[in-house]
N, C-alpha and C positions, 0 to 999 in steps of 0.2 A: 419363156417358154419355148422351146423348140420340141415337135413333136415327129415323131419317127416310129414306123412298126414293130420296130425290133431293136434294144440297144445292146450289145453286148458289152461286159464289161470287163476288157484286159484285151489285150490286142498281140499276144500270142498263138502261136500255132492253131488253136484248140478255135479262139476269136476271131481272127482274121479271117481263115478259110470257112466257120460258121457264117461269116457276115458277107465274105464273095459269093456261098450257097445262095443264101439269102435273098442277095441281089439278084441273083443268077432268075432267080423264081419272083421276081415282083416288088417283093416290099422297101421298103423304104429303111435302112440300116444307117445306125450311129454305130461308133464303135468309139469306148472310152478307153484310154490309154495315158499315165503320163509320162513314160519312158519314150526310146524308138519303138516304132510296130517290128513284130517278131516275137517280142516276148524273149524269154529266159532262153531258148530255142539256139534264136536267128544271134541275138545280144549276150548271151554267158555263158551258151551251150555247144548244142549240135555244130552249130556253124563253127565258130573260133574253136573249139576243140579240137574236132575234126584238121579244121587249117592245119594247125600244130602238128597234129599226128602225121598230116603229109609231111611237113618239115624235119621230122623226126624218120618218116622211110625211108625222104632220099638221101640222109642221113647216113641211114644202115644201107640203102643201095648205092652209093657212093661208095665208103666202106670195101663193098663187093665190087668194085670195078672194075679192078684189075684181074677177077678170073673168068671175067668177059670178053678180059685183050685188050679194057680200057684204060688209058693211064690217067688219073687227076691230079695227081700229089699227094700232097700234104693236107688232108679231110681236118677241118676249124666248124667250130660253128657259133654262132651267138643268137642266144635265147631273145635278147629283145629284137632284134632283124626280124626273128619267126615271127613272135606276140605281135609285133605294125604291122604284119601281113596279116595276119588271123584279123588283128581289128580291121582291117584294110575289105575283109573281105566279110568279116561282121556284116559291117556297114552299108554296103553293096548290096548283100541280100535284106538288109531291113529297106532301103529304098527303093527297092525293089519291089517290095509290099505300099510302100505308099504308090508308086505307078500303080499298084492293080485295083487299090483305091480308089486311085480317079478316075482309071476305066470305068468299074462297077460303079461307080460314081455313090463312093458310100462316103461319110462323115468322119471324118477323125475328132473327135472330145478331147483335145490335151488336158489333161489336170488324174487329180484322183475324185475318183469317183463311191457316194457309198448312196445306197437305198433308204428314201421318202416316204418310199409309199410299195405296195407292189405292181406298179408302173412308173414308177417315178424316179428320180435318180438327181443328187444335185453332184454337182463336179469341181472342184476347187482346183483352179489356175498355177503356177506358179507363183505367182505375185499375191496369191491369196485371195484374189476375183470368184466367189460364186452364182454360177448359174445350174440353172433347174429343168430336166427335158424329163418330157414325155414320152412312154413306150404304151402303143396301142395295144398293140397282141403279146409282147413277151421283151421280159427283160434276160438274159444269159450272163450268170456268171461264171468267166471263165477268168480269176484270177493268179489262178497257176500257183507254184509253190518255194519257199526257197532253199535255203541251205542254212542247217542247223550245227553248233558245235556239241561239246559234252562237257555243259559245264562242271557235273558233281564230279568230276575226274580229275579235273582243273585245264579242260582244252576246251578255252573260252574264247573265239574267233576273236583275234584282237588286230588283223590286220599290216604284222609286221613279225611275229614266229610263227603264230598258229592261222596257217589261211585257209581259208578256204575253197570250193575248184572260180568261184568267181576272183576270188584277190590274184591265183595266180595266171590267171590271163590276161592280168597288166602288169605282171612284174617285168622289171626289164633285165633280168640276169637270170640264170638257174643257179640254184644252191649249189654247194660243193657236197651236203647229203642230206638227206631228207629223209621222214616216215608219212607214210603215207595211211592215216586210219580208216578202213575199211577197203576192202578188197571188189569189189562189184564192178559194175559197169567201169562209174568215172574212176574208180579208182585204179584200175587196172589200164587204164589209157594213160593219164597222167602217169604211171608208174612207167611205161615204155615212153614218154614222151620227155621225162626227164633223164632217166637214165640215158639215150642217144645223145641229148644236151651236155654230157660228162655226170650228172649229178651219182653219189652212191646213194640207191632208191634200198630203202627198206619197206614191205607194205606187207603190213598188220591185218588180219583178220581176227573176228573171236571165235566166227564157226569153224568146222573142221577143215573147208575147202574155199577157196578163191572161187570169184563166181559163183557163191552160195546156192541159184536158184537156175544154173546150166546143169545140165548130165554130169554124174562125177567124173565120167572119162574123161569129156574135154575140156573140165578143171584142173586133169591131174596131167592133162598135156600140155595145158599154158604153164601151170608152175615148173614143169619139167626145162618147157622153151624159157618161160622168164628166169629161173636160178642158170641154166645154160649160159643165157644175156650178162649177167653179175648183179642181176636183183635179187634179193636178199629176199625170200618170200618165208612169213614166218606165221602159223596157221593156230587157233585155237588159243590165241595172244590173248588175255586179260589185261586190260591196261589199268592198276590199282592207280598211280596216281601220275600227275608232269606237273614239273618244275620250271617255271620261265626263268633263263637265268638273262645277261646280258649276252644277246646274240646267239643263241644256245634254247635246246628245249631237252630239258633228261625226262625219260618214261620208266616210270617201272613197273614190268611187267612181270604177272604171274603165272602159273598154267603150266606146260612144257619146259617154257624156254624162260624160266624164273633170272632174268636179269635188266638191269639196268642199259638203257639205249640212249647214247646225249648223240642230237642229231641240229643240225645249222638252223631249218625251218618240219614242220610239221603242216600237211595239208589232212584236214578232215574228210575224211568222204564217203559220209555214215551215215547217208539219208538228209530227206528233205523235208520240207512240212508245209500244206496247204495256207498258202495266205488267204485268211478269213475276217484277222483282227479290224474291225472299225470300218467294215463296209453294213452295216444294219440287217446283217442276218435275224440276230434274235430279233428284235423288236419286228419285222415281218413274218414270224414262224416258220423259221425257215429252220428243220432239224436234223442234227449231225450225227453222222456213225459214235461207234464206240470209239474207232480213232483219232475222230475229230476232221475229217470229212465230211462234207456234203453228202447226205443222202439224195441220191434220186432213185427212180426206176428207168425201165428199159426203155423210155420215153425222155427220158431225160429230165424229166419234173421234178422238182423238188417240193417239198410237202406243203408249200404254199404256192396256191393258185398262180400263173402268170409269172411266178419263178423258175428258171430252169439253169442246167450247170452243169459244165463240161470241162475237161482234161484233167490236170492232175487236181486241182482243187475239190474233182469230183471221186475223190480214190485211185489207185495201181491201178494199172500199171501207169506210171508214170513216166510216158514217152511220148516223142513229137506227135505218133504218124497214128498214136490211139487217140488224144486231142483232136487230133485232122478229123479223123472219120468221127466221132462225136461231134463234130461240127457240122457235117455235112447232115447227121441225124436231126437233131437240133432247128436247121434250117429247114429242115423238109419236114419235120414235125410242127413247126409253126404255122409252117403254110399250107397244111393240108396237105401235103402229096407227099406222105411217105408208105416205103412199102416194106423198108429192109429196118431188123433193128443194126449193131452193134455186137459180135459174133466176138464178143470176148476172148472165145478159146482158141481162135485163129490169128491172135498178133503175133506177129515176128519178134523177137529179141535179138539185138545186135551191140555187139562191141566191139568198137572199131582199134583196138591195141593190134601188136600184129606178133604173131597170128591173128587173124580177126576170127569171131567167134559168130556164130549165128544161129537160133534156134525154134524151131518152130513145135507146137504141140508137148507132148508130155516126155516127160526124162523118164529110163527107166527107171529109176525109183520110184518115180510114181504108178508106172502103169505096175510094176510089184504090189503096190501098196492097196491099189482095186483090185488087186489077184485076177489078174487080165492075162489070156491065156496067148502070148505073142512069142515072135521071131526077130535075131536083130541081124543087120546086113550090113557089113562094114570095108568099104574102101579108101586104105593110103593115099597120098598123096606123092609117095613117093614112088608108086607105082603106074603112075599116072602121065602119059606125054609132053604134056602142055607144061605139066605144074617142072618136069625137069629139064623143058628148055628156055624158063624163066628163072630157073633156079631156086622156087618156092618149094619144094617138098616136104615142109613143114605140114604134118597135121592129117586129119581122115575127114569123111562124109558116115555119118552111122544114122539109118535108117532101124526103125521101129515097128512095126507092120504086124495088125492082129493075125493072127494064125489061120482062122477059116476063112475069113472073108478077103483079107490083103489091104485090108485100110490103112493107110498112112498112120497111127497113132501118134509118131514125135518123129523128128528130124532135126538133125545136130551134127554143123558144120564148123570145124576149126579148120584154119589155113587161109591161103594167099585169097583174098574177095571176097568169102564165104558169105557178105554181109549180100552180095549183087546176086550169091550163088541161091541162097533160100527162097529166092522167090518162087523158083518153079515148082519148088514143093509150098509154098504160099496158095499157091492156084491149084494145085491138085489137092489140095486137103481141101480148098474153100468149093470146088465142082466134085467133090467124094470122089475123086477118082482112086483106083485100088492100083496096088501095086504092079498089077498085071497092063495096069491102062500103060501108067507112065512107061516099061517097058515096051510099049510099043512107040513112044516117039522116038524115033530118030536123032539122037545127038550127034554132032559135027564133030568131026576129027582132025587137027585133036586140041579138045579145048579140057579148060576143067572141067565143063559139067559131065564128060564123061565119065569121074568120078560120082557122080550122084545116080547114073544109069548102072554102073558096074556096084555098087551099094545095094542099090533096090535087087539086082541079079541074085546078088550074096543073101540076101534074106528070105529069095526064095531055094537059095540051094543051087545058083547055077550061073554061079561069078564067071569070066570069059578070060578074063588079063589078072588074073594073081592068081 
């Protein structure tokens, strides 16, 4: 039996960041992981998907090159080549985590782990050999989440016709036609990728708008952009059945656009489920929420003493950066040195399609539901000098502020580099800056960030460049 201060079950963003922080605090640390380090984010999510999106962006810009005075000839795309590049980037990042483990003297125990006690764990390697390990202080569950199909309507994942986001990351070519079920961040990102690689994409969303968790104005702007690029967007789409044929899938739709849709492939991007089966939670008295996630308190403690949970398995938002912050917090709690909890009200949401979407805080609909007195400031990138120079004038910045005190209630950006720009407003909200205080910061000219400054001014009735 090997003994450590803390064992993390799972080597994704939550687990590996928590492990590094715990090691920094002087604890002896092991991470149990059966696949490569980095988890879904590095291996099957954030990193490879964003690499594909970058390939799509290059293709898009190449098609526009002539307007910049650059002639590149006929543009052709090869999804297989882009896929191989994305896998190489993924592998590089995973190797980077391995390096960090060695640097911080963290032990990687390769295999599948299961709780055998509140401070003991068995690990089965790929040859079936079982070892047992002891955690003197704590065990942290960070097993992440998995993709799920919708078998009730015939959308059972089969790796051939009905695909998950994992499956398309290793596909060697783009299909001629594809229906994407679910228009959240994952669905919108892959709609962008496959459209640029020549696929005729139909994006299906059961709710009234795509990106249903984002502000309605942003969703409407992205819908307009997608349709302009030839992506069919159907909202309020209720799938009643799906029939798999030879090399095709026929989807029956009810609702506003009642029809049958036949496509070569279907990508199911309608949610994820926590990975909790077979890890011994029930035997140790670990309680779940009514949605099937592990129940935790503000210090990541579960209902079982000595067992903690972080990341996707501990509930939404199911975002890598949320898991990373929880990893830092749990390490500090276990080491007895924690002063800060996770601020779940200030976690940025980012969608990396083109144009990008990013937000922080409340949407305008949520502000209305809370009956808050508010004002909105908005500035279009089409009026921004830097956006004009780069030819990236789609979208806008929208600021929602409290009428009386100037508190930033929410901020929403759609446009080029939105996922980078949002962090000015994340920092502002974390430090409780008012719109007046953000206005005091001088924004360099010409930059895209000036759109934030102008939206701030607009919320105060003082916009300058519009």
